[in-house]
N, C-alpha and C positions, 0 to 999 in steps of 0.2 A: 262275805259278799260272794255271790255266785259268779261263775265264769260268764254266763249270759248277761247278767247285770253289768259286769265290768265292761264287756264289749259295747253294749248299748251306750253306757256312759262315755266311753272313749270316743265313739262316733259323734255323740252330741258335742263334745268338746271341740273336735275337729271342725264340725259344722259351724259352731259359734266363732271359732278363730278365722275360718275362711270368710265368713260373712262380714267380719270386722275389717277385712283387708279391702282397701280401695283397688280399683282395676289396675292402675299403674303399678301399685305395690305388688299385686298378685302376678302381673306379667313379669316384673323384675325378679320375683322369687322363682318363677318357673323357667325363665330364660337363662341359658348357660352364659357365664361371663365370657366376654370376648377379649382376647389378648390385645395389648397395646401394640400398634405397628412399630416395627423396628426402625430406629433412627440411623440414618446414614450421615456421616461427617464428610462434607465436601469442602476442600480448601479453595479459596479464591482470593481476589484482591479488589480494591475499589477501582472500577474501570467503567464508569458510566459512559454510555447508557446501557452497556451489556450487564454490568453488575454495579449496584449503587448502594453504598452504605447509608445514604441519607433517606432511602426509601424503606418503609417497613417490610415490603415484599422482596427487597434485595435487587430489584431491577429486572430487565426483560428476560435475560437468560436464566436468572434465578427462578423467575416465575415459570418458565418453560420446564426446567429440570425438576422443580418441585411437582409440577402437574404430571409429568411423565412418570415419576416414581410413585406418586400418589395413586395412579391407576394400577400400579403393580403392588400396592399395599404397603408402601414405605413412606415415612416422612423424612425430610431433609433438614439438617442443621448446617448452615454455611459458616465456615471458619475463615476469618479474614486475616491474612498475613502477607508479608512481602512475597513476590512470586518465587524467588529462589528458596525461601523457607518452606513454601508449600511443597516444592519438589522433594526436599529432604524429608519432610514429614510423611509424604506418600511412600518414599523408599523405605522408611522405618516402620511402616504399617500403622501410623497414627491417624491416617485419613483413608477413607474408602475410595476417594477420587479427588481430582483437582480440575478446575475449569476457570475460564475458557483458554485452551492452549491449542496452538497449531501442532501438527503431527510430523515434525521434521525428523531427520535421521537421528539426531542426538536424543530426542525424546523417546525414541523406540528402544534406547538402551535400558530404560527403567520403566516404561509405560506401555500400555496397550490402549488404542484409540477407539473412541466411539465413532459411529457414523456422524457426518457433519451436522452441526446445529445451524449455523449461519456462515456466511462468507465474509471474512474481514478484508479490508483494503488498506495496506500500509502506504502512506505517502510521506513526502518530506515537507515539513512546515518551515517557513522562513519569514523574515520581517517583510512587511509590505513595501518598505522603501529600499529593499535590497534587490538588485537585478540578479536573478538566479535562473539558470537553466542547466539541464543535465540529460544525458542519454544512457550512460553506463556508470557502474560503480567507480571506475577509474576517474571519472570527472569529479568525484567527491573528495579526492585525496587532499585538496588544498583548503578544505573547510574545517572549521571546528564544529563537531557534531555531538549533541547531547543525547545520551542513551540511558536506558533504565536497566538495572541489574535484573537478570532472569528473563529478559526479553529475547525473542528471536525475530529478526527483521527480514528473513528470507535467506536462501542459501548463499547467493553471491555476496550480500552484505556481511553475513555472519562469517564467511570464510575470510574476507578482507579484514574484518575486525580481529579475528583470532590470529591472523598472520601479522598483526601490528601495523598494517598499512594505513589505517584510518586514524585521524587525530580526534579522539573521543574524550568526552567528559562524562563519566558514568555516575549515576546517582541511584539511590534506593527508593526515592519517592517519586510518584507519578508526575507531580506538578513542577518539580525542580527545573527540569529542562525548559519548560515554557517560561518560567520566571527568568531564567538566564537568557533565553532568546529575546524576551521583551526588553531586557536591559542591554542587549547587544554583546553579551559575554560569550555567546556561541552563535554560530551562523545557521545551523540546521538542527531539526529534531524530527527523526522518523517516528511516526505514530499512526495508529488506526485513524482513518478519517473521521468516523462518527465519534470516536472517543476524544479525538483532538478538539473538535469544535464544542463538544459537551464540556470539556475541561476548560476551554477558553471562556465559555459563557459563565462558568462558575468562578474563575479567577479574575476576570475583568468584566463584570456584569454590565457596565455602561456601554462598552463598544466592542467587547470581545478581544481587545488588545490590537496592537499593530501587526498582526500575524495572519498569514494566509498559507495555503498549501499549493505546491506545484502539481499540476494535473497528472503528470506521469506517475504510475504506480511503481513503488519500490518492490512491492510483493502483494500478492493476493492469494489467499488460501483459506480453506474452511477452518472454523474454530470448533473445537471438540471437547468432550469430557475424557480425561485420561484416568485410567485405572492402573493398579499396580501390576507389574509384569511378574510372571511365574507364580501366581497366587490363584488357587482354584476358586476361592470365593469371589475374587475380582473378575475372573473369567465368567462366572455365573451371573454376576451383576451386570457385566457388559452385555452379555447375550440378552438378558431381560430388558435392559434399558433400550437397546437397539430395536428390539421387537415392539416395544411400546412407542418409541420415537417414530417408527414407520407409520403407526396409526395416526399420529399427529400430522405427519407429512401428507398422508392421504386425505386428511380433513382440510388441508390447506393452511394449517397453522404456521408452518415454517416459511412458506411463501409470503404470508401476510406479515410475519415478523421481519423478514428481510426488507420488505417494502417500507415498513415502519421505521426501521433503522436508517435506511437510505434517505428518507424524507424528514428525519428529525423528530418523528412522532413515536418513538419506542416506548415512552412512558404511558401511552394510551393503549398499547397492545396488551391483550389478555388471551390466554390459551382457551380453546374451546373445551367442552366437556363431552365425553362419549356417551352414547345412548346407554351403554352398559353401566357406566358410572352413575348415571341418573337413576336407573332402575335399582342399583344397589343402595 
């Protein structure tokens, strides 16, 4: 077989092979494979309406954080644990971040804080048939107060708690204090207002229980994403997250989310999509 005949034969074989390929198959063969996006593990807890294990999308803040990181090329896996265990796992490097947390002084011992996501409002829940008023933490010393392990309720309350001045009943589950309050075994339960009423609707679907909140705020501060302190990769992810989060803020997403939380419509809120993401 001559060299010329061999080349002609080879070209004919390639032509027949290419002709047999469908257009999608040809495009797939010629397009370089794209790497799967890196998955970030973010620790959280069941804290509806911010984070909700009963929803497939994880709740309002889970939707926000997933959308922010998606525009940066990452996917997010949310890991649900008690709040204090999330902190330990972050410190041990088992999680990339935890949320939603306030950024008090104690948190800065192990974490670095993102820009604010939304603003939480901690109030004191009590039984409807209980006459209750207060102006300062010292007014709370005579009451039995149900708290949750791993929570921060603001500097004044936390300091009184750590000093042993408050009569507290601590539990590891979110709903325990509300159950004790409904039974009259404690007098007060500090909780985020939006979370409290979402929890009451879930625990007592008929009437929300015999529980209301006092209008005075115990604490109000932003909720954030916390990354691991003294870790270069965490610092890089924090910078990336904040940059993308500002894009969402400029599009009005954070304002609309805060309004949805305040009005009890957080389940209906969805993050917008940037023009760049649509083009991609």
